[in-house]
N, C-alpha and C positions, 0 to 999 in steps of 0.2 A: 368621278372620285376614284382614286386607286384603291385596290383592296389591301388589307393589312396582311403583311407577310411576317411569319414568325421565325424565320431562319436564324436570325441573330440570337433570339431568346433560346431557341433549341440548342444551338452550338455553345452558348454560354453555360447553360445548365449541364450539358454533356461534359464540357471541359471541367467544370467544378467537381462533378461526381468522379470523373476519371482521375482528377488530381488527388482526391481523397483516397483512392484505391491504388495509387502509384506504389510500386514495390511489392504488390501482391502477386501470387503465382497464377499461372494459367490464364483463363479467360476473364478472371475477376478484375484484371488490370486494364483490359481493352474492350470488353463487350459490355455495352451499356446495361443490359438487363441483369447480367451477373454482377456488374459493378454496383448497381443500385442496392441489391440485397446485401452485398458484402459491406458497403458503406454503412448501412443501417445497423447490421449486426456488430460491426466494429465499434460504432458509437455506443451501442447498448452495452457491449462488454467493457468498454472503457469507463462508462458511467458506473457500472456495477463494481468493477475492480478497483476504482478509486476508494470505495468503501471497504472492500475486502482487504485491501492493502493494510488498512489500519488495524483490522483484526489480526492479520498475520504477524504484523510487527509486535503487537501486544503479546501474542503467544510466544514469539521468539524471546522477548524480554523476560517473560515469566520463566521460560526454560533456562535462560542464562542465570537468572537470580536463584532459581532452585538448585542448579548445579553448584553454584558458589556457596549457597547456604549449606548444602549437604556436606561440602568439604569441611565445614565448621560444626558438623553434627546437628544440623537443624533443618526442618522442612521449610518449604516455601511458605505454606500457610501460617506456620508458627512465626516465622520471621516477619511476615507482613502484619500479623496481629500485633506483635511487639513493637514494630515501627510505628503503627497507628497509636498505640497506647503511650509511646514515648514522645509523641508529637513531632516526629521527624518528618519534615515536609519534602521528601524526595519521591519523585514519581518513579514508575517502573523503568522508564527509559534511562533516567539518570542512574538508578541503581544498577541496571544491567551494564551500563558503560563503566561504572566503577568496578563491578565484578570482573569484567573482561580486561580492562586496561590498567586499573589501579587496585590490585587485590589487597594491598595493605590498608588503603583508605576504606575499602569495603569491610574489612575485618574490624576497623575502628568504628564504623557505623553499626555493625552487628553488636559489638561490645557495648556501645552506648545504648542500643535498644534493649539489651538484655539486663542492664544494670538499673 
């Protein structure tokens, strides 16, 4: 009975890892030991940053809304409180887009919230 040889499996695994680190600098793209750690780290950072991205965008929307609200003499927190009380169902993303792209519409929303 012939012995089991693992060459194909090794090459397939190596090829997969090196494919994941393609485009990286130095030995991380070509040396298996460095590529393994680089691939694991890259996956961990990608997983983490998919969640961080949501936080960063929410912060950006808040800054945009605050800047637009202050042009009308109101703070961000006061504006959001009045929008909630007026039952205006616009989320921060939509409000920030209005503030950036359609200031007249944002002013109308602000006026509706304050009356």
